[in-house]
C-alpha positions as CSV (number, residue, x, y, z in Angstrom):
1,M,0.0,0.0,0.0
2,N,1.2,3.6,-0.7
3,K,3.2,4.9,2.2
4,V,1.3,8.2,2.2
5,L,-2.0,6.4,2.5
6,L,-0.5,4.3,5.3
7,L,0.4,7.6,7.0
8,L,-3.2,8.8,6.7
9,I,-4.6,5.6,8.2
10,C,-2.1,5.9,11.0
11,L,-3.3,9.4,11.7
12,V,-6.8,8.0,12.1
13,T,-5.9,5.1,14.4
14,C,-3.3,7.1,16.4
15,A,-5.1,10.4,16.9
16,G,-8.4,9.1,18.0
17,L,-11.7,10.8,17.4
18,H,-12.4,14.2,19.0
19,A,-15.9,14.6,17.6
20,Q,-18.7,12.4,16.3
21,V,-18.6,12.1,12.5
22,V,-21.5,14.1,10.9
23,T,-22.4,14.1,7.2
24,Y,-24.8,16.4,5.5
25,E,-27.7,14.0,5.9
26,T,-27.1,13.7,9.7
27,A,-26.2,17.3,10.3
28,K,-28.5,19.7,12.2
29,K,-30.6,22.0,10.0
30,K,-28.7,25.0,11.1
31,A,-25.4,23.5,9.9
32,Q,-27.1,22.3,6.7
33,K,-28.3,25.9,6.0
34,S,-24.8,27.3,6.6
35,F,-23.4,24.7,4.3
36,D,-25.9,25.3,1.5
37,E,-25.3,29.1,1.7
38,A,-21.5,28.4,1.6
39,Q,-22.0,26.3,-1.6
40,M,-24.0,29.2,-3.2
41,A,-21.3,31.7,-2.2
42,V,-18.7,29.5,-3.9
43,R,-20.7,29.5,-7.1
44,E,-20.9,33.3,-6.9
45,Y,-17.1,33.4,-6.3
46,K,-17.7,35.0,-2.8
47,L,-15.0,32.8,-1.3
48,E,-14.4,34.8,1.9
49,D,-18.2,34.5,2.6
50,A,-18.1,30.8,1.9
51,V,-15.3,30.2,4.4
52,S,-17.2,32.2,7.1
53,L,-20.3,30.1,6.5
54,L,-18.4,26.9,6.6
55,Q,-16.9,27.9,9.9
56,D,-20.4,28.5,11.2
57,A,-21.4,25.0,10.0
58,I,-18.4,23.5,11.8
59,K,-19.1,25.5,14.9
60,T,-22.7,24.0,14.9
61,E,-21.4,20.5,14.0
62,P,-17.7,20.0,15.0
63,G,-17.6,16.7,13.2
64,F,-19.2,17.9,9.9
65,T,-17.0,16.1,7.3
66,D,-18.7,17.6,4.3
67,A,-17.9,21.1,5.6
68,Y,-14.3,20.2,6.2
69,G,-14.0,18.8,2.7
70,Q,-15.5,22.0,1.2
71,M,-13.2,24.0,3.4
72,V,-10.2,22.2,1.8
73,I,-11.5,22.9,-1.7
74,T,-12.4,26.5,-1.0
75,S,-9.1,27.3,0.7
76,V,-7.2,26.0,-2.3
77,E,-9.3,28.2,-4.6
78,M,-8.2,31.1,-2.4
79,R,-4.5,29.9,-2.5
80,K,-4.6,29.5,1.3
81,Y,-2.7,26.2,1.1
82,K,-1.7,25.9,4.8
83,E,-5.3,26.3,5.9
84,A,-6.4,23.7,3.3
85,I,-3.8,21.3,4.7
86,N,-5.0,21.8,8.2
87,S,-8.6,21.3,7.2
88,F,-7.7,18.1,5.4
89,E,-5.8,16.7,8.3
90,V,-8.8,17.3,10.6
91,L,-11.0,15.5,8.0
92,V,-8.6,12.5,8.1
93,R,-8.8,12.3,11.8
94,L,-12.6,12.4,11.6
95,D,-13.2,9.9,8.8
96,S,-10.4,8.9,6.3
97,A,-13.1,7.3,4.1
98,S,-14.6,10.8,3.3
99,T,-11.3,12.4,2.1
100,R,-11.5,11.3,-1.6
101,P,-13.7,14.2,-2.8
102,A,-11.1,16.7,-1.4
103,M,-8.0,14.6,-2.3
104,L,-7.0,16.4,-5.5
105,A,-7.5,19.8,-3.8
106,Y,-5.3,18.5,-0.9
107,C,-2.6,17.5,-3.4
108,K,-2.7,20.9,-4.9
109,A,-2.3,22.4,-1.4
110,L,0.7,20.2,-0.8
111,S,2.2,21.4,-4.1
112,G,1.4,25.0,-3.0
113,V,3.8,24.7,-0.1
114,G,6.4,22.8,-2.1
115,R,5.6,19.3,-0.9
116,F,5.6,17.9,-4.5
117,K,6.8,14.4,-3.7
118,E,4.0,13.7,-1.2
119,A,1.4,15.2,-3.6
120,L,2.6,13.1,-6.5
121,E,2.4,9.9,-4.4
122,L,-1.2,10.7,-3.5
123,V,-2.2,11.6,-7.1
124,N,-0.7,8.3,-8.3
125,A,-2.7,6.4,-5.7
126,Y,-5.8,8.4,-6.6
127,I,-5.5,7.5,-10.3
128,A,-4.7,3.9,-9.5
129,T,-7.9,3.5,-7.5
130,N,-10.2,5.6,-9.6
131,K,-12.8,3.7,-11.6
132,V,-13.2,6.5,-14.2
133,K,-10.3,8.3,-15.7
134,S,-9.9,11.8,-14.3
135,A,-8.5,14.5,-16.7
136,K,-7.9,16.8,-13.7
137,A,-5.9,14.2,-11.9
138,E,-3.9,13.3,-15.0
139,A,-3.1,17.0,-15.7
140,L,-2.0,17.4,-12.0
141,K,0.2,14.3,-12.3
142,V,2.0,15.8,-15.4
143,N,2.7,19.0,-13.4
144,L,3.8,17.1,-10.3
145,D,6.1,14.8,-12.3
146,F,7.9,17.9,-13.7
147,A,7.9,19.5,-10.2
148,V,9.4,16.5,-8.5
149,N,12.2,16.3,-11.1
150,M,12.9,20.0,-10.8
151,A,12.4,20.4,-7.1
152,Q,15.8,19.0,-6.4
153,Q,17.2,22.0,-8.3
154,A,15.2,24.7,-6.4
155,V,16.5,28.1,-7.4
156,P,17.5,31.0,-5.1
157,F,14.6,33.4,-4.7
158,Q,14.2,36.1,-2.0
159,P,11.6,38.7,-3.2
160,H,11.5,42.1,-1.5
161,N,8.4,44.2,-1.4
162,M,9.3,47.6,-3.0
163,G,7.6,49.4,-0.2
164,D,5.1,52.2,0.4
165,S,6.5,54.5,-2.3
166,I,5.3,52.0,-4.9
167,N,2.7,49.7,-3.3
168,T,-0.7,50.6,-1.8
169,K,-3.9,48.8,-0.9
170,D,-4.8,48.8,-4.6
171,P,-3.2,46.2,-6.9
172,E,0.0,47.2,-8.7
173,Y,1.5,45.2,-11.5
174,F,3.3,45.3,-14.9
175,P,6.5,47.0,-13.8
176,S,8.7,48.5,-16.6
177,L,12.0,50.3,-16.3
178,T,14.3,52.6,-18.4
179,I,17.8,51.4,-19.1
180,D,19.4,53.8,-16.6
181,N,17.2,52.2,-13.8
182,K,16.0,55.6,-12.7
183,T,12.4,55.5,-13.9
184,L,9.8,52.8,-13.0
185,I,6.3,52.8,-14.6
186,F,3.6,50.4,-13.6
187,T,-0.1,49.8,-13.7
188,R,-2.4,50.5,-10.7
189,R,-6.0,49.5,-10.5
190,V,-7.4,52.5,-8.6
191,N,-10.2,51.6,-6.1
192,G,-10.5,48.3,-7.8
193,R,-11.9,49.8,-11.0
194,N,-9.9,52.2,-13.2
195,E,-6.5,51.1,-14.4
196,D,-3.9,54.0,-14.7
197,F,-0.2,54.3,-15.1
198,Y,2.0,55.5,-12.2
199,V,5.7,56.5,-12.3
200,S,8.4,56.6,-9.7
201,E,11.8,58.1,-10.0
202,K,15.0,57.2,-8.1
203,D,16.4,60.0,-6.0
204,D,20.1,60.8,-5.5
205,S,20.4,58.1,-2.8
206,S,19.0,55.5,-5.3
207,R,15.7,55.2,-3.4
208,W,12.4,55.1,-5.3
209,G,10.4,58.2,-4.8
210,P,6.6,58.3,-4.2
211,A,4.8,57.1,-7.3
212,V,2.5,59.7,-9.0
213,S,0.0,59.4,-11.8
214,I,1.4,59.8,-15.2
215,G,-1.6,62.1,-15.8
216,Q,-3.5,63.1,-18.9
217,P,-3.6,62.7,-21.8
218,V,-2.4,59.1,-21.2
219,N,-4.4,58.3,-18.1
220,S,-8.2,58.8,-18.4
221,S,-11.1,58.5,-16.0
222,S,-13.3,56.8,-18.6
223,F,-11.1,54.0,-19.9
224,N,-8.5,51.5,-18.6
225,E,-4.9,51.8,-19.7
226,G,-2.7,48.8,-18.8
227,A,0.0,46.3,-19.7
228,Q,2.5,49.0,-20.6
229,N,6.2,49.0,-21.5
230,I,8.5,52.0,-21.6
231,S,11.3,52.1,-24.1
232,Q,14.9,51.9,-22.8
233,D,15.5,55.6,-23.5
234,G,12.2,56.6,-21.7
235,K,10.9,58.4,-24.8
236,M,8.2,56.1,-25.9
237,L,5.4,54.2,-24.0
238,V,3.5,51.3,-25.6
239,F,0.4,50.0,-23.8
240,T,-2.9,48.2,-24.1
241,G,-6.2,50.1,-24.4
242,C,-9.5,48.2,-24.3
243,D,-12.8,49.5,-25.8
244,F,-11.2,52.8,-26.7
245,P,-13.2,55.0,-29.1
246,G,-12.0,54.2,-32.7
247,G,-10.4,50.9,-31.6
248,R,-10.2,48.1,-34.0
249,G,-11.0,45.3,-31.6
250,S,-11.7,44.6,-27.9
251,C,-8.1,45.5,-26.9
252,D,-5.6,47.3,-29.1
253,I,-2.0,48.5,-28.7
254,Y,-1.4,52.2,-28.4
255,Y,1.7,54.4,-28.1
256,T,2.6,57.8,-26.8
257,L,5.9,59.8,-27.1
258,K,7.6,62.2,-24.7
259,T,8.4,65.7,-25.9
260,Q,11.6,67.6,-25.2
261,E,9.6,69.3,-22.4
262,G,9.0,66.0,-20.7
263,L,5.2,65.8,-21.6
264,W,3.5,62.8,-23.1
265,I,1.5,63.4,-26.3
266,E,-2.1,62.1,-26.9
267,P,-2.0,58.3,-27.3
268,I,-2.1,57.0,-30.9
269,N,-3.6,53.6,-32.0
270,M,-0.8,51.7,-33.7
271,G,-3.3,50.7,-36.4
272,A,-3.1,47.9,-38.9
273,P,-1.3,45.5,-39.3
274,I,-0.5,45.5,-35.5
275,N,-4.1,45.8,-34.4
276,S,-7.0,43.8,-35.7
277,R,-10.5,42.7,-34.7
278,D,-8.8,40.3,-32.3
279,W,-7.3,40.9,-28.9
280,E,-3.8,42.5,-28.9
281,S,-2.1,43.3,-25.7
282,Q,1.0,43.4,-23.5
283,P,3.4,45.1,-25.9
284,C,7.2,45.3,-25.4
285,L,9.7,47.3,-27.5
286,S,13.2,46.0,-28.3
287,P,15.9,48.3,-27.0
288,D,16.5,49.8,-30.4
289,K,12.7,50.4,-30.8
290,Q,12.8,48.5,-34.2
291,T,10.8,45.5,-33.1
292,L,7.5,45.2,-31.2
293,Y,6.7,42.0,-29.3
294,F,3.1,41.5,-28.1
295,A,0.5,38.9,-27.2
296,K,-2.3,38.2,-29.7
297,E,-5.5,36.2,-29.5
298,T,-5.4,33.3,-32.0
299,P,-8.1,30.9,-33.2
300,D,-5.9,27.8,-32.9
301,A,-4.4,28.6,-29.5
302,G,-5.5,30.9,-26.6
303,S,-2.9,33.5,-27.4
304,D,0.6,33.5,-29.0
305,I,3.5,35.9,-29.0
306,F,4.0,37.9,-32.2
307,M,6.7,40.3,-33.4
308,S,6.5,43.2,-35.9
309,Q,9.5,45.0,-37.3
310,L,9.7,48.7,-38.1
311,Q,10.1,49.2,-41.9
312,P,12.4,51.8,-43.6
313,N,9.2,53.8,-44.5
314,G,8.4,54.1,-40.8
315,K,5.5,51.7,-40.9
316,W,5.2,48.5,-38.8
317,G,5.5,45.2,-40.8
318,V,3.0,42.4,-40.8
319,P,3.2,40.6,-37.4
320,E,4.9,37.2,-37.3
321,R,4.5,34.4,-34.8
322,L,7.6,33.6,-32.8
323,G,8.8,30.0,-33.4
324,P,7.7,26.7,-31.9
325,N,10.2,27.1,-29.1
326,I,8.1,29.9,-27.8
327,N,4.5,29.3,-28.9
328,T,2.5,26.2,-28.2
329,K,-1.2,25.1,-28.4
330,G,-1.6,26.7,-25.0
331,R,-1.4,30.4,-24.0
332,E,1.7,32.5,-24.2
333,T,1.6,36.0,-22.8
334,T,3.6,38.9,-21.3
335,P,6.7,39.0,-23.5
336,F,9.7,41.0,-22.2
337,I,12.8,41.5,-24.3
338,H,15.8,42.5,-22.2
339,A,18.0,45.4,-23.0
340,D,20.6,42.9,-24.3
341,N,18.1,42.3,-27.2
342,Q,19.0,38.6,-26.9
343,T,17.0,37.3,-23.9
344,L,13.2,36.9,-24.0
345,Y,11.1,36.3,-20.9
346,F,7.4,35.3,-21.3
347,A,4.7,33.3,-19.6
348,S,3.1,30.0,-20.9
349,N,0.8,27.3,-19.8
350,G,1.5,25.2,-22.9
351,L,5.1,24.5,-22.0
352,Q,6.0,22.0,-19.3
353,G,5.7,23.6,-15.9
354,Y,4.4,23.5,-12.3
355,G,0.8,24.4,-13.2
356,G,-1.1,27.4,-14.5
357,M,1.1,30.0,-16.2
358,D,4.9,29.7,-15.6
359,I,7.6,32.2,-16.6
360,F,10.2,31.0,-19.1
361,Y,13.2,32.5,-20.9
362,S,14.7,31.9,-24.3
363,R,18.0,33.1,-25.8
364,R,18.3,34.4,-29.4
365,Q,20.5,32.1,-31.5
366,A,23.2,33.0,-34.0
367,D,20.7,32.7,-36.9
368,G,18.2,35.0,-35.2
369,S,15.8,32.3,-34.1
370,W,14.8,31.7,-30.5
371,G,16.4,28.8,-28.6
372,P,14.6,26.3,-26.3
373,A,12.5,27.8,-23.6
374,T,13.7,27.2,-20.0
375,N,11.4,27.2,-17.0
376,L,12.6,29.7,-14.4
377,G,12.1,27.0,-11.7
378,Y,10.6,26.8,-8.3
379,P,9.9,28.8,-6.2
380,I,9.9,31.6,-8.8
381,N,7.3,29.5,-10.5
382,T,4.7,27.7,-8.5
383,I,1.4,25.9,-9.1
384,D,-0.3,29.3,-9.4
385,E,-0.2,31.9,-12.1
386,E,3.1,33.7,-12.7
387,A,3.7,36.2,-15.4
388,S,5.0,39.7,-16.2
389,L,8.7,39.5,-15.2
390,V,11.1,42.2,-16.2
391,V,14.9,42.4,-15.6
392,A,16.9,45.5,-15.2
393,S,19.8,46.4,-17.4
394,D,22.3,45.1,-14.7
395,G,21.1,41.6,-15.8
396,K,20.4,40.5,-12.2
397,T,17.7,42.6,-10.6
398,A,14.2,41.3,-11.5
399,Y,10.8,42.8,-10.9
400,Y,7.4,41.1,-10.8
401,A,4.0,41.4,-9.2
402,S,2.6,39.1,-6.5
403,D,0.1,39.0,-3.7
404,R,2.5,37.6,-1.1
405,A,1.8,37.6,2.7
406,D,3.6,41.0,3.1
407,S,1.6,42.8,0.3
408,R,0.0,46.1,1.2
409,G,-3.3,44.9,-0.1
410,E,-3.6,42.8,-3.3
411,L,-0.9,42.6,-6.0
412,D,2.3,44.4,-5.1
413,I,5.5,44.9,-7.0
414,Y,8.5,43.0,-5.7
415,S,12.2,42.9,-6.7
416,F,14.6,40.0,-6.3
417,E,18.1,39.0,-7.5
418,L,17.8,36.6,-10.4
419,Y,20.0,33.6,-10.2
420,P,23.0,33.5,-12.6
421,A,21.9,30.8,-15.1
422,A,18.7,32.8,-15.9
423,R,20.3,36.2,-16.3
424,P,20.6,38.1,-19.5
425,L,23.8,39.9,-20.4
426,K,24.5,43.0,-18.3
427,T,23.9,45.9,-20.6
428,L,25.5,49.3,-20.7
429,Y,24.5,52.1,-23.1
430,V,25.8,55.1,-25.1
431,R,23.5,58.1,-25.4
432,G,23.7,61.7,-26.5
433,F,22.8,63.7,-29.6
434,V,24.1,64.1,-33.2
435,H,25.0,67.6,-34.4
436,D,26.8,69.5,-37.1
437,A,30.4,69.9,-36.1
438,K,30.3,73.6,-37.1
439,N,27.1,74.3,-35.1
440,I,26.3,72.3,-32.0
441,N,22.7,73.7,-32.0
442,R,22.1,72.2,-35.5
443,R,20.9,68.8,-34.5
444,L,20.9,66.0,-37.1
445,I,18.8,63.0,-37.9
446,A,21.4,60.4,-38.7
447,N,21.8,56.6,-39.1
448,I,23.5,54.9,-36.2
449,E,25.0,51.4,-36.5
450,L,26.4,49.1,-33.9
451,T,28.4,46.1,-35.1
452,D,29.9,43.1,-33.2
453,V,33.6,43.5,-34.1
454,A,34.3,39.7,-33.8
455,T,31.5,38.6,-36.1
456,G,30.6,41.7,-38.1
457,F,27.0,41.0,-37.1
458,N,24.8,44.2,-37.0
459,I,23.6,44.6,-33.4
460,A,21.6,47.8,-33.9
461,N,20.6,50.1,-36.8
462,I,18.6,53.1,-35.7
463,K,18.1,56.8,-36.4
464,S,18.6,59.7,-34.0
465,D,15.3,61.5,-33.4
466,E,14.2,64.9,-34.7
467,Y,16.2,66.5,-31.9
468,G,19.3,64.4,-32.7
469,N,18.9,62.3,-29.6
470,Y,19.8,58.6,-29.6
471,L,20.4,55.7,-27.2
472,V,22.2,52.5,-28.2
473,T,22.4,49.5,-25.8
474,L,25.8,47.8,-25.2
475,P,25.6,44.2,-23.8
476,V,28.9,43.5,-22.1
477,G,31.1,40.6,-23.3
478,K,31.7,42.0,-26.8
479,D,33.7,44.6,-28.6
480,Y,31.6,47.0,-30.7
481,A,32.2,49.2,-33.7
482,F,30.0,52.3,-33.5
483,N,29.3,54.3,-36.7
484,V,27.1,57.4,-37.3
485,N,26.5,58.6,-40.9
486,K,24.4,61.1,-42.8
487,K,24.4,62.0,-46.4
488,G,26.6,65.0,-47.1
489,F,28.7,64.4,-44.0
490,L,31.7,62.3,-43.1
491,F,30.7,59.3,-41.0
492,Y,31.7,59.2,-37.3
493,S,33.7,56.1,-36.1
494,D,34.1,54.9,-32.5
495,N,34.8,51.7,-30.6
496,F,33.5,50.2,-27.3
497,S,35.6,47.4,-25.9
498,L,33.4,45.5,-23.5
499,K,34.7,42.0,-23.9
500,N,36.4,42.2,-20.6
501,A,34.1,44.8,-19.0
502,G,33.7,42.7,-15.8
503,D,31.8,44.7,-13.1
504,Q,32.0,48.0,-15.1
505,D,28.9,50.0,-14.2
506,S,29.5,53.2,-16.2
507,S,27.7,53.9,-19.4
508,Y,28.6,56.5,-22.0
509,E,27.4,60.0,-22.7
510,K,28.7,60.9,-26.2
511,N,27.5,63.8,-28.4
512,I,28.5,63.1,-32.0
513,P,29.8,65.9,-34.2
514,L,29.5,65.2,-38.0
515,Q,31.8,67.0,-40.3
516,T,30.5,68.2,-43.7
517,I,32.5,66.7,-46.6
518,D,35.0,69.4,-47.6
519,S,38.7,69.8,-48.1
520,A,40.9,69.4,-45.0
521,A,38.2,67.4,-43.1
522,V,39.8,64.5,-41.1
523,L,38.0,61.3,-40.2
524,V,39.6,59.2,-37.5
525,L,38.9,55.5,-38.1
526,H,38.6,53.8,-34.7
527,N,37.8,50.3,-36.0
528,I,40.9,49.5,-38.1
529,F,42.8,46.7,-36.4
530,F,46.3,45.2,-36.6
531,D,48.2,42.8,-34.4
532,S,50.9,44.4,-32.3
533,K,53.9,45.5,-34.4
534,Q,52.2,44.0,-37.5
535,Y,50.8,45.7,-40.6
536,V,48.4,43.0,-42.0
537,L,44.8,44.2,-41.7
538,K,42.7,42.0,-39.4
539,P,39.3,41.0,-40.9
540,Q,37.5,43.0,-38.2
541,S,38.7,46.1,-40.0
542,F,36.8,45.4,-43.2
543,P,33.3,46.7,-42.3
544,E,34.8,50.1,-41.4
545,L,36.9,50.2,-44.5
546,D,33.9,49.3,-46.6
547,R,32.1,52.4,-45.3
548,V,35.1,54.5,-46.5
549,V,35.0,52.8,-49.9
550,A,31.2,53.5,-50.1
551,L,31.9,57.2,-49.2
552,M,34.5,57.5,-51.9
553,K,32.3,55.9,-54.5
554,D,29.5,58.3,-53.6
555,N,32.0,61.2,-54.1
556,P,34.1,60.3,-57.2
557,M,36.0,63.6,-57.2
558,M,37.4,63.1,-53.7
559,T,41.1,62.5,-53.2
560,T,42.5,61.6,-49.8
561,E,45.4,60.9,-47.6
562,V,45.4,57.8,-45.5
563,G,47.6,58.5,-42.4
564,G,49.1,55.9,-40.1
565,H,50.0,56.8,-36.5
566,T,51.6,54.9,-33.6
567,D,52.3,55.3,-29.9
568,D,55.9,56.0,-28.7
569,V,56.7,52.4,-27.7
570,G,59.7,51.3,-29.7
571,S,62.2,53.3,-31.8
572,D,61.3,56.4,-33.8
573,Y,62.5,54.6,-37.0
574,D,60.5,51.4,-36.4
575,N,57.4,53.3,-35.6
576,M,57.7,55.4,-38.8
577,Q,58.2,52.3,-40.9
578,L,55.2,50.5,-39.2
579,S,52.9,53.5,-39.7
580,E,53.7,53.7,-43.4
581,R,53.2,50.0,-44.0
582,R,49.8,50.1,-42.2
583,A,48.7,53.1,-44.3
584,K,49.7,51.2,-47.4
585,A,47.8,48.2,-46.3
586,V,44.6,50.3,-45.9
587,V,45.2,51.8,-49.4
588,Q,45.7,48.3,-50.9
589,Y,42.4,47.1,-49.5
590,M,40.5,50.1,-50.8
591,V,42.1,49.6,-54.3
592,S,41.0,46.0,-54.2
593,K,37.4,47.3,-53.7
594,G,37.5,49.4,-56.8
595,I,38.9,52.8,-55.6
596,E,41.4,54.3,-58.1
597,E,44.9,54.3,-56.6
598,W,45.6,57.9,-57.6
599,R,42.9,59.0,-55.2
600,L,44.6,57.5,-52.2
601,Q,47.9,58.8,-50.7
602,P,49.4,56.7,-47.9
603,K,51.5,58.5,-45.4
604,G,53.2,57.3,-42.1
605,Y,53.5,59.7,-39.2
606,G,54.9,57.3,-36.6
607,E,54.7,58.8,-33.1
608,T,55.1,62.4,-34.2
609,M,51.5,63.5,-33.9
610,P,50.1,62.2,-30.6
611,V,46.5,63.1,-29.7
612,A,46.8,61.9,-26.1
613,P,49.7,61.5,-23.5
614,N,51.7,58.2,-24.0
615,T,51.9,57.8,-20.3
616,T,48.8,55.5,-20.0
617,E,47.6,52.5,-22.0
618,A,44.4,54.4,-22.8
619,G,46.4,57.3,-24.2
620,R,48.7,55.1,-26.2
621,A,45.5,53.3,-27.7
622,E,44.2,56.7,-28.8
623,N,47.5,57.5,-30.5
624,R,47.5,54.2,-32.4
625,R,45.1,55.2,-35.2
626,T,44.3,55.5,-38.8
627,E,43.2,58.9,-40.2
628,F,41.4,59.6,-43.4
629,K,42.0,63.2,-44.6
630,I,40.3,64.8,-47.6
631,L,42.9,66.5,-49.8
632,C,40.6,67.7,-52.6
633,F,36.9,67.6,-52.9
634,T,34.5,68.9,-55.6
635,Y,30.9,68.0,-56.3
């Protein structure tokens, strides 16, 4: 016989009876009346009232087994698992034969407190002795099999309530952060009715200030605004609006933009093809704002996660379902793409989990597809519904909503440290504005490209906004080539070496001056690479040189000098020779790409023209450079 059942029988024989067993048929009319009213309250989802009525029934008839059984089931519905377990244990002491109707609820209660192995043993015994196949028991068994296998690998999880600045008696949920971790926006259901957005800012001591309403025109008193996501630069907010005037379906996706004065504009429906007659919700922007992820109602599954990419004409493309590693025949919701643009978190009840909706993560593969989804594990995921997880740019601080025991009322927002295996890449950023080098007040809309130096893979390709502002994310662990270009100007070149960034926390503020194309203009090429004391171009140099080639092909009357420069390590003669050979290597590459040799003049300067002191490695690195100088230019 199953050892758990033996334990239950032992409880009966060892504990003795403390009250006479009473069923519904033998109970007093007063107890029957309380029980009947409790059943009606359950059907009307008035669970607190049901518990109170069941307590009245038990007070009238202390041995009322039907009341204890219903108490187990109702307590589980309320996710009060310890109370359910206590009620079941009383039921066992009263009459072990009457436990079967409440057995599956008891198993769920055991699961709710992490006692998966005991719950699985009981479910297996229940199935083995059941005359009719129970779909509910079979589904619970699947979840418990998974939980038992995973429970031995329980993950670290210590959530902290974000406190009174953020949380109130009203439910707060859907947290969203900017990349600098200084702005938190979330949804609050005010007085249990109207959903609005609230914002909290970090003060100088890194504490979250009191949350305030984001205000009109985004918040309204007539409609619910929810499931929002703020862009990494804090300039764009995407959100869900249901039953808005002019909406295309029950729920549509809207956006609003922040002006230079810090005000949000009137929300705009994202229109077709994003929105349709179906339910679209829970949008999330990629860090470069070029891809929109969202949940969409589907006829063949409850909901799936879709993506749409911004087209060159400024319109959003036709949404596409994410692949089979993400979407299932079940429901997938609450997508969140991290600032690293490589790690996706989402919720699903179609992937193997503990029960209900669990949170998963997937990594982007080299070919752009999404890898296998990984369950975040217990106790982050439980038998209940988990969703809407976001992770800060540091890659380890996570935020989610829960109604834990220390909540201020209902759902509160919590933070916790995400365990290492589930972390995205820590992500820094570079931000600033693009301007005319001759007039800092003339801001420019320019193309900005970020490239992985090692692979040549394009990480980001965006435009600065109408005020010249831009923000580009920089996941640590790689070296990046950074280029800014605009027709009629020399492109700007920079390099961010983050392969060995370690615990580096600083990001970059960099305003980009673009030089007009004219004689004597000098372009420093920061992404031309040679091995130490060598003059053979490394392949990582080719993307940058290809940009120079394109520039010269666009301007066929341009002639240039390619200048090589070194630091002061080594002899003057050796450095001069090395710089000349490197300049010639650059010229040879450009000639191989179709540029006439007469338009290119190689020249070595050795260590004679430093731009930084040679007393530090950083200074010497600046001095080791290739310059592109325009000698003659006519249109």
